[in-house]
C-alpha positions as CSV (number, residue, x, y, z in Angstrom):
1,M,-5.1,-3.8,-17.3
2,I,-8.5,-2.5,-18.4
3,A,-8.9,1.3,-18.3
4,G,-10.1,2.2,-14.8
5,G,-9.3,-1.3,-13.6
6,G,-6.8,-2.6,-11.1
7,V,-6.6,-2.6,-7.4
8,C,-4.9,-0.3,-4.9
9,Q,-1.6,-2.2,-5.1
10,D,-1.6,-1.7,-8.9
11,H,-2.4,2.0,-8.6
12,A,0.3,2.6,-5.9
13,Q,2.9,0.9,-8.1
14,I,2.0,2.9,-11.2
15,F,2.1,6.1,-9.2
16,V,5.6,5.3,-7.8
17,S,6.8,4.4,-11.3
18,A,5.4,7.5,-12.9
19,A,6.8,9.8,-10.2
20,R,10.2,8.3,-10.6
21,V,10.1,8.8,-14.4
22,A,9.3,12.4,-13.7
23,G,12.3,12.7,-11.4
24,I,10.3,12.7,-8.1
25,P,11.5,10.4,-5.4
26,A,8.6,8.0,-4.5
27,R,8.0,5.0,-2.3
28,Y,5.4,2.3,-2.0
29,I,3.4,1.8,1.3
30,S,1.5,-1.3,2.3
31,G,-0.8,-1.4,5.3
32,Y,-4.4,-1.0,6.2
33,L,-7.2,1.6,5.8
34,M,-9.8,1.9,8.5
35,M,-13.1,1.5,6.7
36,N,-15.8,3.7,8.3
37,D,-18.6,1.1,7.9
38,R,-16.9,-1.8,9.7
39,V,-14.4,-2.7,12.4
40,D,-13.2,-6.0,10.9
41,Q,-11.1,-5.1,7.9
42,D,-11.4,-7.4,4.8
43,A,-8.1,-6.7,3.1
44,S,-4.8,-4.9,3.2
45,H,-4.3,-1.6,1.4
46,A,-1.5,0.2,-0.5
47,W,-0.7,3.8,-1.3
48,A,2.3,5.8,-2.4
49,E,4.3,8.7,-1.0
50,A,6.3,11.2,-3.0
51,H,9.0,13.5,-1.7
52,I,7.9,17.1,-2.4
53,D,10.5,19.8,-1.9
54,G,9.5,22.0,1.1
55,L,6.9,19.5,2.3
56,G,8.7,16.2,2.7
57,W,7.0,12.9,2.1
58,V,3.4,13.4,1.0
59,G,0.9,10.4,0.8
60,F,-1.3,9.7,-2.2
61,D,-4.1,7.1,-2.1
62,V,-4.8,7.0,-5.9
63,S,-7.5,4.4,-5.5
64,N,-9.7,6.5,-3.1
65,G,-8.6,10.0,-4.1
66,Y,-7.3,10.8,-0.6
67,S,-4.2,12.0,1.0
68,P,-3.6,9.4,3.8
69,D,-4.6,10.5,7.3
70,E,-5.0,8.9,10.7
71,R,-7.2,6.2,9.2
72,Y,-4.2,4.7,7.4
73,V,-2.0,2.2,9.2
74,C,1.5,1.7,7.6
75,I,2.9,-1.8,7.9
76,A,5.8,-1.6,5.5
77,T,7.5,0.9,3.2
78,G,9.8,0.2,0.3
79,L,10.8,1.0,-3.2
80,D,8.0,-1.1,-4.7
81,S,5.3,-3.6,-3.8
82,R,7.8,-6.5,-3.5
83,D,10.1,-4.4,-1.2
84,A,7.2,-3.4,1.0
85,S,5.7,-6.8,1.4
86,P,4.5,-7.2,5.0
87,I,5.7,-10.8,5.0
88,S,8.3,-12.6,2.9
89,G,10.3,-15.7,3.2
90,V,11.5,-18.9,1.5
91,R,10.0,-22.3,1.8
92,M,11.6,-25.6,0.9
93,G,9.9,-28.9,0.3
94,S,6.4,-29.8,-0.8
95,A,4.4,-29.1,2.4
96,N,1.3,-26.9,2.1
97,E,1.0,-23.6,3.9
98,S,-1.7,-21.3,4.8
99,M,-2.1,-18.0,6.6
100,I,-5.0,-16.6,8.5
101,V,-5.1,-12.9,9.4
102,S,-7.6,-11.0,11.5
103,L,-7.5,-7.3,11.9
104,Q,-9.7,-4.8,13.6
105,I,-9.2,-1.0,13.3
106,Q,-11.3,1.3,15.4
107,Q,-11.2,4.7,17.0
C-alpha cells in the first residue's frame, strides 16, 4: 500500500490489528455513512471500535478522522473484514452472478 493510500476497509482493518497488538480489544464494523451532500449513497463504509476501560466500545473512523455518530449505519460487526461481511455464501457451478444495491440515507 502506498503511504496515505488505501480505502476505509483497509484503514479499519489496520486499526483493529494495531489495537489488538497493543492489547486493546477491537472489532471491525461494516455499514454506511450518510454523506451530507447526497441522499443516494455510492458505496459501503467501514470503521473500527475499540473497547476502552471505563467507556466501553468507542468508534474510530480513521479514514475521515471522526468518531462515528448518528450518520453511521452499522450493518455487520466482526473480528475482521471477512467476519463482518454484510453478505456471504457459497456458489456451486459455472453460472454468473450479479448484485444490485440501492441505498438512501436521509434525516
